[in-house]
N, C-alpha and C positions, 0 to 999 in steps of 0.2 A: 502494500499500500503506500510504504515511505521510499524505497525504494531503499533501503539500508541494510548494508549487507554486514555479516559479523564476520572475522577470522575465530578463528579457535580461541574458545573462552579462556583463560588463564584459571589456575586453579591457586588457593591460597589457603592452609591450615587456618582452622579457627584459631589456635592459639597467637598464630600473625597476624589474624586478622586485628582479634583484642588486643595485642600488645603494641599495635603501628594505629589503628586507628580508633580501638575504643567499642567498635563493631561489629558485632557477625554480620554486617550487610553492609560492608564500607561502600561508601562511592566514591569510587578513584576518579574521578574528574577531576576532583581536589588533592593537590600536591604536598597538602601540608600532613604530616605526623607525628604523632606521639611517640615522645623518647623519653627511658625510662632514667631519671636522674635516683633513682633511693640511694643508691649507695655513694655518690656526694652528696649528698643531707644528712647520712646516718650518722655523724660525727658534730653540724654545728650545731649551736647552744639556741637557734631557734625553733621552739618545740612545737611550731605549724607544720614546721618541715619535720623535725628528728622524731617524730613521735609516729605517723605512720610509715616514715621512712623505719624503721624499727620494727615495727608490727609485721606480722606475717603475712593478715591478711589485710596490709594497709597498701599505698602504692604513692609514688613522689613521679609524679611527670613532666614533663615541657612540652609547649606547642609553641614553635618557631615562626612566625608570620611576618613574611620576608616583604619591608617596606613599610613594617604595621606601626612606626615608630609616628607615624603620620596622624597616626586614631587621637583624637583628644581626649581628656580625661572624660567629659562627660560620654563619649561614645564606651568609653575602658567599661565605666562605673554600670552602662547599661549592657555589658557583657557581665558584668556581673551578678546585678539583677536574673539575667537570663538564665544563667550557670545554677541559682539556688532554686529553680525548677527542678534539677534533677539530686536535689538535698546537698548541692557543697556550699560549705558554708562562706567563701569567700571567694577571690579570685587574685594570687598574687602574678605582680608583674613587674617586668624591668624593659626599657625603653633603653636600646644600643644607640645612643647619641653617636659618640667617637670612641671606638674601641681603644684606639691607640693611648687613648689621655689617661686610662685605668678609670680608678672608681669617680672619678669627676665628672667619665665620659656615661658615666648609665646615674640611667633616672630613676628611682624607684622608688619606694617606702622600707620594702625590704631587703635592699642591697646591701646598708650597713651591718646585718644581721652575716653576713656573710663571708670568710676569710678569704684573704685574696687569693690562696693556691684552691679554694671551690669556684671562685668566681672564675679564675683563669680557665679550670677545666670543662667551667658547665658552658661559657662561650665556643669552646675548643669542641664538644663535642656534638655541640649544633651547628658547629661552623658559622657561628653567627657575625655579621657585618654590620656595618655603619647604617642606621634608621632600621634595622630589623626589631619587632618589638617579641618578646618572649613570655608567655603565659604559664603559669603554675598551677597544678588539679594536685591537694595534698588530701588525703582521704583512705578511707574502708576500696580497697582494688577496685568492687561493681561503681562507687559512687564517685571516683575518678574518670573510670572509664566511660561512662554513663554521661557525666558532666563537660566532660574534655571533648568527645566524641561527637556531641551536637553541637559545642563550641566549634568544631572544627568543619561539621559542614553549615554553620549561620557564618560563620567569617567566609567562605567558600561564595554563597551567593552573595553576601551583602559586600565583597570587595571584589567580585566579579575573578574570580580564581578558577575558573573551570579552564580543563586544558582539553578539552573536546566535549562531543556532544554526547554522544553514548561510550560509556564504559562497562560492560558484562564481565561477570567472573562467578565461576563455581568456588563456595568456601567448602570443605571438605573437612576431616579429620576432628569430627565434634566430638568431646570427649562423652563417655556411658552413662555416667551419674555426678551427681551432683551432693552436696551435703544440703541436709534439711534444717530448721532450726532448732529440734529436738537432739541433733545428734547424730540420726540417721542419714540414708542414702535415698535417693531414687532419678529415677531416669530421666535424664534430661531432654529423649525424644517420646521415647516408649518403651515398655519393657521388652518390644518385639524388634526392635534394631541388631543388626548384627554387631559381635565388636571384633575389633579387627587382629583380636590376640585369641589366643588356646582357652578354654576353658580354666585350666589350670594357670595362668599369667592372670586371667581375670582377676580370680579369687585372691590372689598375692596381693595384688595392687588395684584394686576397684576401681579408685578418685585416677590414676593416671592412664585407667584403660583406652582406648579412643573408641570410634565408633564407625561402621561404614554410612554414614547419614551424611548427606549434602544439601545446601543450598543452592537455587542459582538468583542471584543478583546482579540487577542492571539501575544502575546511578541511584545504589542507596536501598532500593527499594527491594526487595526479597519477593521473585515472581513464581518461587513453587521450592517448597521443600519435599523430601524425599529419603528414600534410605533404602538397602540392601537387606533384607527380612533373616531373621536365624532360621534353619530351617533342619537343624539337627538339635534333636531331645535331649540331649547332655547338655549342650552350651543354653538352651532355653530354660534347663531345670536348675543351673547353675545363677540364672540370671533373676530366677526367680527368691534363690534362695538369698541373694546378696540384698534383693527390696525387702527381706524377712517375710516372705510369704512361706508357709509351713507348707508339708508336703499333703497335708488334707483340704485345704486351702486350693491349692494351686490344683487337686485333682475335680475339688469341687466345682470350682470359675472355669480351671483350661483345661482340665482332664481329655476334653475330647480332642484340644491342639497337639495335647503330650502324645497324645496314641496314633493322631496321623503322622505325627516327627518320626516317632519311631519305628509307624512301619515304610518310611520312604518320604521326599520332599524333596523336590529340584530346587535349588538355587534360585531365588526372584526376588523383586526389587521393585521400585518403580519411583513415580513422579507425581505430587496432587502440582498441577501448575494453576496458578491465578490469572487467567484471561483478564480478566475485569482490571487486574493492577497492570499489568499490560497498555491495555487500551489507556487507563489513567496516565502513564507515561506519555502513548503517541499523542495524547490529546494535549497535553502540558496543562492536564488538570491539576487542581491543588488536595482533591479529597479524589475519594474512590467512591466515593457517592452520586459524586456527578458525573459518575458512567454507568450506574447502577439505575436498569430499569425502574426497579420498586426501593428506592433506601426505607432505610429505617430510620427513625427518630433517635435520639438517646434512651426514651422509654422504650424502644423497641417498635413504637406504633407506626402503623405506615399509612400515610399521608395521601395516598394513591386509592388502598382499599379499605381505610379505616379501620385496619383491623389493627388489633385484636375486636372482637366484635361481641355481640352477647349471644352467648352458649345456651341454646334450649334445654328447657331440665330432660327432653328426653335422650337426650345426646348425652347428657350425662351420667342418668340412670343406664345407658347400654355400658355406659364404663367405668360402673361402679365408682361414682365421684360424686361426693357430696361437697357444696361451696357452704360455708360459714360466712353468715353477713353480719360484718363490724355491727358491735354494738356502741350505738351514738348516746353520747351525753342529752341529759334531759335538762 
């Protein structure tokens, strides 16, 4: 329709996407990257930095904006407010006005807290030049990734940093599991996704095990997600065990599947493709709702069909459903 042809899609591991872009659906049109500086900030006396830098679940990352020193303090304050949406408590920054001038050539409320050797190593790592602006995120890894990942995309749009019109890729090698708030583990996709390792290797280190899941991404939008599925009974049983599903519950809920796998199942997989998301990008729409025939409101109502409607008593009786009416105060 648009006479756009793509070459072979590049592949990017999930870990690389999160480390460099703070997102599992990175927009590769934007040349900005996150850079880890945990090691540089772990010894500084500035608690905002050394706290997360020494926390196993924390992260301190920098985002260099080439030519960004032209941004005003008001604009920087606006970006600080923007990242607060993602849980960030603030947004530290350094303007590189004249690198050769040393401390006097750096403009920032925090630069005085950074020793000379840390400043030099930081500027070297980021390859900072005169006129650049460096933003910092320091918090839990999750908050830093979400906040700086979103800031990266907003800067790309605001400063017109796009290097191309279309940037597709596959994101691969997703982790199998993640931890829950109660200390357990849960499947990142679903418990039927095939791991990239043996059952024994998965048992030995479930949180480092990778899955054979993959997402198709275009311009920072996930167009589809899928995976190769588990087709061997011993692997499926092991995944259930790691998810703390007892043998009895396995048989009750998934006995049919385990039996089918026991008697033989070919390797298989697939991809759920979001055509409406692609149409949204093709038309330059800002929301998927603009290209859906019958979009729903925030309350799940449909303005086109007036759904949900009144359900007849006869229909409810057929389904053995009874509605309790709200008691109104007199």
